[in-house]
C-alpha positions in Angstrom: 91.5 82.6 130.9 89.2 79.8 129.7 85.9 81.4 130.5 87.0 84.8 129.1 88.2 83.4 125.8 85.1 81.2 125.5 82.9 84.3 126.0 84.6 86.1 123.2 85.3 83.3 120.7 82.9 80.5 121.7 83.7 77.3 119.8 86.7 79.0 118.2 88.7 78.9 121.5 90.9 75.8 122.1 92.5 74.5 125.2 93.0 70.7 124.8 96.5 69.4 124.3 95.5 67.6 121.1 94.3 71.0 119.7 97.3 73.0 120.9 100.0 70.6 119.6 99.4 71.8 116.0 100.4 75.3 117.1 103.6 74.3 118.8 105.9 74.8 115.8 106.2 76.3 112.4 107.4 74.7 109.1 110.8 73.5 110.3 112.0 71.2 113.1 113.9 72.2 116.2 111.8 75.1 117.4 108.8 74.1 119.6 106.6 75.6 122.4 103.1 74.7 123.6 100.6 77.6 124.0 98.2 77.9 126.9 95.3 78.4 124.5 94.5 79.2 120.8 91.7 81.4 119.4 90.5 82.1 115.8 89.1 85.6 115.6 86.7 86.6 112.8 86.8 90.4 113.3 88.7 93.4 114.6 85.9 93.7 117.2 86.9 90.3 118.7 90.5 91.2 118.6 89.9 94.4 120.6 88.0 92.4 123.3 91.0 90.0 123.4 93.5 92.9 123.8 91.4 94.4 126.6 91.4 91.1 128.5 95.1 90.6 127.8 96.0 94.0 129.2 94.2 93.2 132.5 95.5 89.6 132.8 99.0 90.0 131.3 98.5 87.4 128.6 101.1 87.1 125.8 99.3 87.2 122.4 101.1 85.4 119.5 99.7 86.1 116.0 99.9 83.2 113.6 99.2 82.8 109.9 99.5 79.4 108.2 102.7 78.3 110.0 105.0 78.4 107.0 107.7 80.5 108.7 111.1 79.0 109.4 112.4 81.0 112.4 109.9 80.6 115.2 108.1 83.9 114.8 104.7 82.3 115.5 106.0 79.7 118.0 105.2 80.2 121.7 108.2 80.9 123.8 106.6 80.6 127.3 103.0 79.7 126.8 100.7 82.5 125.8 97.7 82.6 123.5 98.0 81.8 119.8 95.8 84.1 117.7 95.2 82.1 114.5 94.0 84.3 111.6 92.8 81.4 109.5 89.2 82.8 109.6 90.1 86.3 108.7 90.7 85.2 105.1 88.6 87.4 102.9 89.6 89.3 99.7 87.7 92.5 100.5 88.2 94.5 97.3 89.9 94.3 93.9 90.2 97.6 92.0 91.3 96.8 88.5 91.9 100.4 87.2 93.8 101.4 90.3 95.8 98.1 90.4 95.3 97.2 94.0 93.7 94.5 96.2 92.5 94.7 99.8 92.7 91.5 101.8 92.5 90.2 105.4 95.7 88.9 106.9 94.7 85.2 107.0 94.2 85.1 103.2 96.3 82.5 101.4 98.6 84.1 98.9 97.8 81.6 96.2 94.1 82.3 96.6 94.8 86.1 96.2 96.8 85.5 93.0 94.2 83.0 91.6 91.5 85.7 92.1 93.7 88.4 90.6 94.5 86.3 87.6 90.8 86.2 86.7 91.1 90.0 86.2 94.5 89.7 84.5 96.3 91.0 87.5 99.0 89.5 89.8 101.0 90.2 93.0 104.5 91.4 92.1 106.2 89.4 94.9 105.3 86.1 96.6 107.2 83.8 98.9 108.4 80.4 97.8 105.8 79.0 100.2 103.0 80.9 98.6 100.8 77.8 98.0 100.3 77.5 101.7 101.4 80.9 103.2 99.2 83.7 104.4 99.7 87.3 103.3 99.7 88.6 106.9 102.8 86.6 107.8 104.6 87.7 104.6 103.9 91.3 105.5 104.7 90.9 109.2 108.2 89.6 108.3 108.8 92.1 105.4 109.4 89.1 103.2 111.3 88.7 99.9 110.7 86.0 97.3 109.8 85.2 93.7 109.7 88.6 91.9 111.9 90.4 94.4 114.7 90.9 91.8 112.5 93.1 89.8 110.0 94.5 92.4 111.8 94.5 95.7 110.5 93.4 99.1 106.8 93.1 100.1 107.1 96.5 101.9 107.3 98.1 98.5 104.0 96.6 97.5 102.0 97.5 100.7 100.0 100.7 100.2 98.2 100.8 103.5 97.5 98.8 106.6 94.8 98.7 109.3 96.2 97.6 112.6 95.1 97.3 116.2 97.9 98.1 118.5 98.8 96.6 121.8 97.2 99.5 123.6 93.9 98.9 121.8 94.0 101.7 119.2 92.8 101.1 115.7 95.1 102.8 113.1 94.9 103.1 109.4 98.4 103.6 108.1 99.5 104.6 104.6 97.3 105.5 101.6 96.2 104.0 98.2 97.9 107.0 96.5 101.3 105.9 98.0 101.9 109.4 99.3 101.3 110.4 102.9 103.1 113.1 104.9 105.1 112.6 108.1 106.7 109.5 109.4 106.2 106.2 107.5 104.3 104.3 110.3 103.0 101.8 107.7 106.6 100.5 107.2 107.2 100.4 110.9 104.5 97.7 111.2 105.8 95.8 108.2 108.5 93.5 109.5 107.5 94.0 113.2 106.6 90.3 113.5 103.5 91.0 115.5 105.3 92.7 118.3 103.4 96.1 118.0 99.9 95.0 117.2 97.6 92.9 115.0 97.3 93.6 111.2 93.6 93.4 110.3 93.6 94.7 106.7 96.2 95.0 103.9 96.1 97.1 100.7 98.5 95.7 98.1 99.6 97.1 94.7 99.2 94.7 91.7 100.8 94.4 88.3 99.3 93.3 85.0 99.4 89.5 84.7 101.9 88.2 82.2 102.9 84.5 81.6 106.5 83.9 82.4 109.2 82.8 79.9 111.5 80.6 81.8 115.2 79.9 80.9 117.8 77.8 82.6 121.4 76.7 82.5 123.3 73.8 84.0 126.9 74.3 85.2 129.7 71.8 85.9 130.6 73.6 89.2 128.5 75.4 91.7 131.2 78.1 91.9 130.6 78.8 88.2 126.8 79.0 88.8 127.4 81.8 91.4 129.9 83.6 89.2 127.4 83.7 86.4 124.8 85.2 88.8 127.2 88.0 89.5 127.8 88.5 85.8 124.1 88.7 85.1 123.5 91.1 88.0 126.1 93.5 86.4 124.1 93.7 83.1 120.8 95.5 82.3 118.9 92.3 82.2 116.0 92.3 84.7 114.4 88.9 85.2 111.3 88.7 87.4 113.0 85.9 89.4 116.5 84.4 89.4 117.0 81.1 91.4 120.3 79.2 91.9 120.8 75.7 93.4 123.7 73.3 93.8 123.6 69.7 92.4 122.5 68.3 95.7 119.4 70.5 95.8 118.7 69.8 92.1 118.7 66.1 92.8 116.5 66.5 95.9 114.0 68.7 94.1 113.8 66.1 91.3 113.2 63.3 93.8 110.5 65.2 95.6 108.8 66.0 92.3 109.0 62.3 91.4 107.1 61.4 94.6 110.2 60.4 96.7 110.2 63.2 99.4 112.4 61.2 101.8 115.1 60.5 99.2 118.6 60.7 100.7 120.5 64.0 100.5 123.7 63.2 98.6 126.0 65.9 99.8 129.0 64.5 97.8 127.3 66.1 94.7 127.4 69.6 96.2 130.1 71.2 94.0 129.8 68.9 91.1 127.3 71.3 89.5 124.6 73.7 89.8 121.9 75.4 87.8 120.3 78.8 87.3 116.6 79.3 86.6 115.4 82.7 85.4 111.8 83.8 84.9 110.9 86.8 82.7 107.7 88.7 82.2 109.3 90.0 78.9 112.5 88.8 77.3 113.8 89.7 73.9 116.3 88.0 71.6 118.9 90.5 72.7 118.6 89.4 76.3 118.6 85.7 75.3 121.8 86.2 73.3 123.5 88.0 76.2 122.5 85.2 78.6 123.7 82.6 76.1 127.1 84.3 75.9 127.4 84.5 79.7 126.4 80.9 80.2 128.9 79.7 77.5 131.8 81.4 79.4 131.2 78.7 82.1 130.5 75.8 79.7 126.7 76.0 80.1 124.0 76.1 77.5 120.9 78.3 77.6 117.7 76.3 77.7 114.4 78.1 76.9 111.0 76.6 77.9 110.6 72.8 78.1 112.9 71.6 80.8 113.1 75.1 82.3 109.3 75.2 82.6 109.3 71.8 84.3 111.9 73.0 86.9 109.9 76.2 87.6 106.7 74.1 88.2 108.6 71.7 90.4 110.1 74.5 92.6 106.7 76.0 93.2 105.6 72.8 95.0 108.9 71.8 96.5 108.9 73.7 99.8 105.3 72.7 100.7 106.2 69.0 100.2 109.4 69.3 102.2 107.5 71.1 105.0 105.1 68.2 105.2 107.8 65.7 105.9 109.4 68.0 108.4 113.0 66.7 108.1 114.7 69.8 106.8 115.7 72.8 108.8 116.4 76.0 106.8 118.4 79.1 107.4 117.7 82.3 105.5 120.4 85.0 105.1 121.3 87.9 102.8 124.7 87.8 101.2 126.5 90.5 99.0 126.6 89.1 95.5 130.4 89.4 95.2 131.3 87.1 98.1 128.6 84.5 98.2 130.8 81.6 97.1 133.3 82.4 100.0 130.3 82.2 102.3 129.1 78.9 100.8 132.5 77.3 101.1 132.8 78.3 104.8 129.3 77.0 105.5 130.1 73.7 103.8 133.3 73.5 105.9 131.3 74.1 109.1 128.7 71.5 108.1 131.5 68.9 107.5 133.0 69.8 110.9 129.7 69.3 112.6 128.7 66.2 110.6 125.6 68.0 109.2 124.2 67.2 105.8 123.7 70.5 104.1 122.5 71.5 100.6 122.6 75.0 99.1 120.3 77.2 97.1 118.4 80.4 97.1 117.4 83.3 94.9 118.8 86.7 93.9 117.0 89.5 95.7 118.6 92.4 93.9 121.7 93.3 91.9 123.6 93.6 95.1 122.2 90.8 97.3 121.6 87.0 97.2 119.3 85.2 99.5 121.2 82.1 100.7 118.7 79.3 101.7 120.8 76.4 103.0 118.8 73.3 104.1 120.0 70.9 106.7 118.7 67.3 107.2 117.7 66.7 110.8 116.1 63.8 112.6 114.2 65.3 115.6 114.5 62.1 117.5 118.3 62.3 117.4 119.0 65.0 120.1 122.7 65.1 119.2 121.9 65.8 115.5 119.4 68.5 116.6 122.1 70.2 118.6 124.6 70.0 115.7 122.1 71.5 113.3 121.4 74.4 115.7 125.1 75.0 116.0 125.4 75.0 112.2 122.6 77.6 111.9 124.5 79.8 114.4 127.7 79.4 112.4 125.9 80.3 109.1 124.7 83.6 110.7 128.3 84.4 112.0 129.8 83.7 108.6 127.1 85.9 107.0 127.7 88.8 109.3 131.5 88.5 108.8 131.0 89.1 105.1 128.7 92.1 105.5 125.4 90.2 105.1 122.3 90.1 107.1 119.4 87.9 108.2 115.8 88.0 107.1 113.8 87.8 110.3 114.4 87.2 114.0 111.4 85.4 115.5 112.6 83.2 118.5 115.3 81.4 116.5 117.6 84.5 116.2 116.4 86.5 119.1 119.9 87.1 120.4 121.0 88.7 117.1 120.3 92.2 118.4 122.5 91.8 121.5 125.4 92.9 119.3 123.5 96.1 118.6 122.5 97.5 122.0 121.5 101.0 120.8 119.3 99.6 118.1 117.7 97.2 120.6 117.1 100.1 123.0 115.3 102.2 120.3 113.2 99.2 119.3 112.1 98.7 122.9 111.2 102.4 123.2 109.0 102.1 120.0 107.4 98.9 121.3 106.6 100.6 124.6 104.6 103.3 122.7 102.4 100.8 120.8 102.4 98.0 123.3 102.8 99.5 126.8 101.4 96.4 128.5 103.9 94.1 126.8 101.3 91.7 125.5 102.2 91.4 121.8 104.4 88.5 120.9 106.7 89.2 123.8 110.2 87.8 123.5 110.4 88.1 119.7 112.7 90.6 117.9 114.7 90.8 121.1 112.1 93.0 122.8 109.7 92.3 125.7 
């Protein structure tokens, strides 16, 4: 292995434990695995050579962006070779009139938006972790995030992909015109979590850049916060982003912003209040009046700008700072808007039962669906606490499914999820066998080999 990888990647192949340890986990605790090696390709040509060698030797190839995932998608399960896309990070083309940008998968999302802003353009949807996340990982997990309420998932922004499959074929999927006949193979690779092949180029649609107007409201009970979310979703008001958090999360976000990232999580605050934060590209007085009326039904006052802008700016840097201290384990589920509080209460009850400190928050993905993003404090040196947190995460998924919800991505954290759907798992394996007949692409993820 060593000599082959050195011949392809030279000084960009790594084998020493001190180099590999940084690839052993993603952004959250509790999921770890050490790879046998790591490489940093610069081109599709190098990737094809790697695939050829892996087919002969049976190596497992694990694509990795910037490690901001929270479910183990880029974490080795049983050794294997990490394929780090950090050097495939170019913005290849920005077409202003056609409103698209072509990028390589390792490109930082914030870098893309910064360059687009110079041309008065922007990406419609970005993850919470966009200051550090790569676009390839966001596409490979079919992510949702800031902007999803108005613009949907990332798959709705991807116009075409260039991929190299596990059998070594280079495919261009999709079209800049958004219309291609036949099966939608482009969407098949979006959300495949690196199990079918490597994404080497991504064409994304853009929108005209507009500064956001941010409004907020503070509620005496978290239950009222969530009820107001459902009320807003039933109107014609369309914010770019709608975020909700309980009082515990608000306090923690504030402490992190003040430079106290290891502040205690005070879970006694959890239903003493909550807040809503809405960002608009365009908002008129009529929408503000409607929001003010809805907020007042729950004893809240609409705040425009000022404090709201401060909250928005704090949130954009919150997750990267939390990831750095590595003491929070997140779950990520989709909940029907009309039953989210029932889910939250049951999650709190399980957390209390398991002695897990949990705080609640998330964002609204659509009129029908909320993303629930509970965080759990965990000390990795406390093996009993680690096990309790893992159990809590399993319970959150069970509660979610019981209420007709779903989960965002599988990775290695939720690999057993598909065992409840044997027919779906069978079809997924058949699809993988077509594109990856040698079973070398991120084996063991998504419940397929």
